[in-house]
C-alpha positions as CSV (number, residue, x, y, z in Angstrom):
1,M,105.9,75.0,104.9
2,S,109.0,75.5,107.2
3,A,110.0,78.7,108.8
4,Q,112.7,80.8,107.2
5,R,114.9,83.4,108.9
6,W,114.7,86.8,107.3
7,L,116.7,90.0,107.4
8,V,114.5,93.0,106.9
9,S,116.1,96.4,106.2
10,V,114.2,99.5,107.3
11,A,113.9,102.3,104.7
12,E,115.4,105.6,105.5
13,G,113.1,108.0,107.2
14,H,110.9,105.4,108.9
15,G,110.7,104.6,112.6
16,I,112.1,101.1,113.3
17,D,109.5,100.5,116.1
18,D,106.6,101.2,113.7
19,V,108.2,98.9,111.1
20,V,108.7,96.1,113.8
21,A,105.0,96.4,114.8
22,G,104.0,96.1,111.1
23,L,106.2,93.1,110.5
24,E,104.8,91.4,113.6
25,G,101.3,92.0,112.2
26,A,102.4,90.5,108.9
27,G,103.5,87.3,110.7
28,L,107.2,87.8,111.5
29,Q,108.4,86.4,114.8
30,V,111.0,89.1,115.6
31,E,114.2,87.7,117.1
32,K,116.5,90.8,117.0
33,V,116.2,94.4,116.3
34,L,119.6,95.9,115.1
35,R,118.8,99.6,115.6
36,G,122.3,100.8,114.7
37,V,122.0,99.4,111.2
38,G,118.3,99.5,110.7
39,V,117.8,95.7,110.4
40,V,115.1,93.4,111.9
41,V,115.9,89.7,112.1
42,G,113.0,87.2,112.4
43,T,111.4,84.1,111.2
44,C,108.2,83.2,109.4
45,D,107.1,80.9,106.5
46,E,108.5,81.8,103.1
47,D,105.0,82.4,101.7
48,R,104.8,85.5,104.0
49,R,107.7,87.2,102.3
50,S,105.5,89.4,100.1
51,A,103.4,90.4,103.1
52,L,106.6,91.5,104.9
53,A,107.8,93.4,101.9
54,G,104.5,95.2,101.8
55,V,104.8,96.7,105.3
56,A,105.3,100.5,105.2
57,G,108.9,101.4,105.8
58,V,110.4,98.1,104.7
59,G,113.3,98.6,102.3
60,A,114.2,95.0,101.5
61,V,113.5,91.4,102.7
62,E,116.3,89.0,102.3
63,P,116.7,85.4,103.4
64,D,119.4,84.9,106.1
65,R,122.2,82.7,104.8
66,E,124.8,80.8,106.6
67,I,128.4,81.2,105.4
68,R,131.2,79.0,106.4
69,L,134.9,79.6,105.8
70,A,137.6,76.9,105.6
71,P,139.9,76.7,108.7
72,P,143.1,78.7,108.3
73,D,145.2,75.6,108.0
74,S,143.2,74.0,105.2
75,D,144.4,73.7,101.6
76,V,141.4,75.6,100.3
77,Q,141.6,79.4,101.0
């Protein structure tokens, strides 16, 4: 199974460092910790999603998505 990038939100009232440690223990390779917004970005196989969601202090686990916009001079806006 190929690795997927995940956005993990930290539930209010939980320490982000504790959640990061739990996510790493559940198999997430942490790439970024966005402390200001309470989000952890990392990669792991899709079959680990439920393990990530089960970590204490995790509010949500969502796949990262790439969004592309048309150039300003294109016909589609």
